C-alpha positions, -999 to 999 in steps of 0.1 A, spaced: 478 291 -459 486 255 -470 526 256 -484 511 243 -519 498 281 -520 532 293 -530 532 277 -559 516 284 -593 487 271 -600 501 243 -625 525 232 -596 500 227 -570 480 203 -594 514 183 -597 522 185 -558 487 173 -550 491 145 -576 523 135 -564 514 136 -527 482 115 -535 503 86 -555 530 87 -527 507 83 -499 483 54 -513 514 31 -516 499 14 -545 485 19 -580 459 49 -581 433 47 -610 434 75 -633 397 80 -627 401 88 -594 427 115 -601 403 130 -624 378 132 -601 399 141 -567 413 173 -588 385 178 -613 406 169 -646 397 158 -680 412 126 -690 432 147 -717 446 172 -688 454 141 -667 477 127 -694 494 158 -698 504 166 -658 512 130 -655 538 129 -682 550 166 -667 557 152 -634 576 120 -648 600 149 -667 602 166 -634 609 132 -613 634 120 -639 664 129 -621 651 107 -587 643 79 -617 677 82 -629 698 80 -594 674 50 -588 655 70 -559 620 62 -570 596 43 -594 571 65 -611 548 39 -635 524 53 -657 497 23 -670 468 24 -689 444 29 -665 466 39 -632 499 57 -620 521 44 -594 549 63 -576 575 41 -554 600 54 -530 633 29 -532 654 47 -514 646 69 -481 649 105 -485 628 134 -477 606 133 -510 578 160 -499 608 183 -492 625 174 -526 595 181 -549 583 212 -531 617 230 -533 618 217 -570 585 235 -578 590 263 -556 623 279 -569 598 285 -603 576 301 -580 570 339 -590 548 342 -557 582 327 -534 608 349 -556 589 383 -544 587 373 -512 619 365 -510 631 397 -531 610 417 -508 629 402 -480 666 406 -491 657 446 -499 631 454 -480 617 482 -504 619 478 -540 599 493 -568 582 475 -592 604 484 -622 635 469 -604 610 437 -596 602 433 -627 641 431 -640 655 411 -613 627 384 -615 624 386 -655 585 392 -651 563 411 -672 539 441 -657 510 420 -660 526 389 -647 540 409 -616 506 427 -612 489 393 -612 510 373 -589 510 400 -560 478 400 -563 474 362 -556 501 370 -531 479 397 -512 451 370 -510 475 353 -492 488 376 -467 455 392 -458 453 362 -432 483 373 -419 470 414 -417 497 420 -444 498 432 -479 524 440 -504 521 478 -518 546 501 -534 576 474 -536 575 463 -497 554 442 -475 531 464 -452 518 455 -418 527 453 -384 566 446 -379 560 421 -352 536 404 -384 563 405 -408 590 389 -385 561 361 -378 555 356 -414 588 355 -426 600 331 -395 572 305 -408 581 311 -440 617 299 -436 606 272 -411 585 261 -438 609 257 -464 639 245 -446 654 281 -455 679 293 -426 691 326 -437 731 333 -431 739 346 -397 763 376 -399 768 384 -366 784 364 -332 765 389 -309 732 365 -316 755 333 -300 763 359 -269 733 364 -266 722 325 -261 746 322 -238 738 347 -219 703 342 -219 708 304 -207 730 316 -181 706 341 -167 677 317 -169 701 289 -156 690 263 -182 700 250 -218 681 256 -249 674 222 -271 689 225 -304 653 229 -321 650 258 -298 684 275 -307 672 271 -341 636 289 -336 657 317 -315 686 322 -340 661 320 -369 645 349 -356 672 369 -344 684 366 -378 654 378 -396 655 406 -365 688 422 -376 684 416 -411 649 438 -412 667 465 -388 690 465 -413 669 472 -445 643 492 -432 642 527 -420 606 529 -412 586 499 -390 550 496 -373 563 485 -338 527 484 -322 523 452 -304 490 445 -294 476 454 -256 465 417 -246 500 403 -260 522 430 -242 503 418 -208 519 388 -208 556 403 -201 545 432 -181 557 427 -145 576 399 -155 607 392 -143 616 367 -169 613 394 -195 637 419 -176 660 390 -179 656 383 -217 659 426 -221 688 428 -198 705 398 -223 698 413 -250 709 448 -240 741 432 -233 746 416 -263 733 440 -293 738 477 -274 715 494 -299 715 529 -302 676 539 -302 661 527 -269 626 525 -285 641 503 -307 660 480 -284 625 478 -261 608 463 -293 633 441 -299 632 426 -268 594 425 -263 591 410 -297 619 381 -288 597 375 -258 567 372 -280 585 345 -297 600 326 -266 565 327 -252 546 315 -286 565 292 -301 574 264 -277 611 272 -274 611 259 -236 604 221 -233 578 214 -201 605 201 -180 623 231 -174 616 257 -146 615 283 -167 582 266 -182 568 266 -151 575 300 -141 565 319 -175 533 292 -169 529 305 -130 536 340 -142 506 341 -165 483 325 -144 487 345 -113 482 378 -132 452 364 -147 462 374 -185 436 369 -210 462 337 -223 458 324 -186 424 326 -192 422 307 -226 442 278 -213 425 276 -180 392 276 -200 403 251 -225 418 224 -198 391 227 -177 364 220 -209 391 188 -215 393 174 -182 353 176 -183 349 160 -216 372 136 -208 357 129 -174 389 133 -155 400 152 -125 429 178 -126 454 157 -107 451 133 -135 465 164 -159 496 169 -154 518 202 -161 529 186 -194 497 186 -209 489 222 -195 517 233 -213 509 215 -245 474 232 -243 492 265 -234 516 265 -265 490 255 -290 467 287 -277 498 308 -274 507 310 -309 470 319 -324 467 348 -294 500 363 -305 497 363 -339 476 364 -367 476 337 -398 488 304 -397 514 283 -427 499 247 -422 528 221 -431 506 199 -444 475 203 -469 446 188 -470 454 154 -484 486 149 -464 466 160 -429 434 137 -442 460 109 -443 478 113 -412 447 119 -392 431 89 -401 461 68 -393 480 81 -364 450 91 -343 427 66 -335 388 72 -340 385 77 -308 406 106 -305 391 119 -336 354 117 -318 365 136 -286 380 166 -305 351 170 -324 329 172 -293 357 198 -278 355 215 -312 313 218 -310 321 230 -268 346 255 -277 324 273 -309 293 276 -283 313 288 -255 300 313 -232 337 335 -236 331 357 -266 368 363 -270 377 320 -265 351 318 -293 361 339 -317 401 328 -312 386 292 -319 367 298 -348 392 322 -367 416 290 -362 391 263 -367 416 238 -388 444 247 -366 428 237 -333 417 205 -347 449 193 -357 467 203 -328 441 190 -305 445 159 -316 483 160 -302 466 166 -270 444 136 -266 467 118 -278 495 124 -253 468 115 -227 462 86 -239 497 76 -241 510 94 -209 513 58 -190 528 43 -222 557 67 -233 591 59 -228 608 65 -198 642 87 -203 670 80 -174 696 103 -182 735 95 -166 754 125 -154 788 118 -133 826 129 -129 836 88 -138 855 82 -165 840 64 -197 838 26 -184 826 37 -150 798 55 -165 788 28 -189 793 1 -156 763 22 -139 742 26 -173 746 -13 -182 734 -18 -147 705 1 -146 694 -10 -175 693 -47 -164 671 -36 -135 648 -25 -161 651 -55 -192 618 -67 -191 606 -27 -192 614 -20 -228 603 12 -224 630 24 -201 660 40 -218 692 46 -199 720 69 -217 746 97 -209 729 129 -202 726 156 -227 720 195 -213 689 204 -230 671 170 -240 642 161 -217 645 131 -191 627 118 -166 651 105 -142 690 121 -141 715 98 -123 740 125 -108 769 118 -82 781 155 -80 751 176 -93 740 198 -59 702 209 -73 680 192 -90 682 196 -127 660 219 -143 649 196 -174 641 169 -158 613 160 -132 633 134 -108 671 138 -99 690 106 -78 722 111 -63 741 79 -66 764 72 -37 800 61 -52 795 41 -80 762 29 -68 752 3 -44 723 -24 -45 703 -2 -25 707 24 -48 692 9 -80 664 -6 -59 656 32 -52 662 42 -89 636 13 -97 611 22 -70 607 61 -85 601 45 -123 577 23 -106 559 50 -86 559 76 -104 550 64 -143 539 33 -141 517 30 -107 489 50 -120 455 46 -137 458 35 -168 445 61 -192 422 36 -216 396 35 -187 395 72 -187 381 78 -224 351 85 -233 333 58 -249 
């Protein structure tokens, strides 16, 4: 499902026309537009006029230029702002499908009569919109029936979670218990969530609390293969303990489901960056217990390294974690809300990924679709577009792992002036290495190296920790430079390992 599927048919075409004009970065012939969207010249003329009316506020604010010529149309961005988000939200407000979804979210269970009144829709229009929605929700194994969303509670929450992420909607936080839970979980796991991870956990917990308040009955069954991901897992026990301390639910059954559901989110939504010890502990537990997901990830890593003709020693944990994250989402949940439709995806794939990377991914997809493992083959085929796009990032990261910026964080007990002196001194030794960045340490961010004068244990969100002697000596600077050169530059150039 693409986000444009939430719009009315006419709005979908308008949205795609403006995408095409914007991405072309120059005039587009009307003939190209009529052929692309299977429109008559007269219909295209009407759509372009409607589009001009819709973006007129942006034209008046001198944010965009929109020109309709005799044979061409052109759209130009003058000011820097989130055009795609603005246009999408502009149409989303008028979308009956989105309005129905939000009404059902707010109230949980609504009669058709109330839906008609609240949304000012006729019975026929409501029936038609619900029918269209059910075609979309089928991918998520959900449906709308008798004024409520029906299906697995885990799937319902996943759908609304991804819907809100997609539309940049953040439901209001009604309880400080969520902040308490996040604080206790960070303390228990000995790490800090980065800001995006906090946003994801917040969103999931807000949706969960709202569902508990608005629903008297819920299907709380979780698939067995998903349950095994946190069975005999001490990290799950810590999550559950923190949840119990923060929320104090009356029903033990509901509390268990809530903790399990949250654990599924932590597993499947890239909450932990690859440099944290928590991510490695999760990964090690799944691998040691031979879960089905661990088997999938191992098969994919084996196939990718074999196709690239590289040894496993040349395939670092960051890439294994990336493969894990890609597999975990469709393994734990059904359905997918794509941020990019075919127009945007085609543009980005061809402009941001090399032909070589696209060739490798194409070969990988052929191998996976004929893989000996029936369950892996099925997972790939059910999520073919998803895997095809996500694997491009794996190959891209592999190509650029030797070229990436090296981030060094400085975390000391010194005052600002002394800390700045240390940062400037370290920057000087890398002045010819433009890909080395030296900044103040921020908990939750990922660093390659952290410099400290007081932290007794290695940092959780970095590969290497270096303990400075007082203000740092010339000897320290030499050792720091050696760490960077040895661990980030003195390796086999990646481009020699790629397929020809």
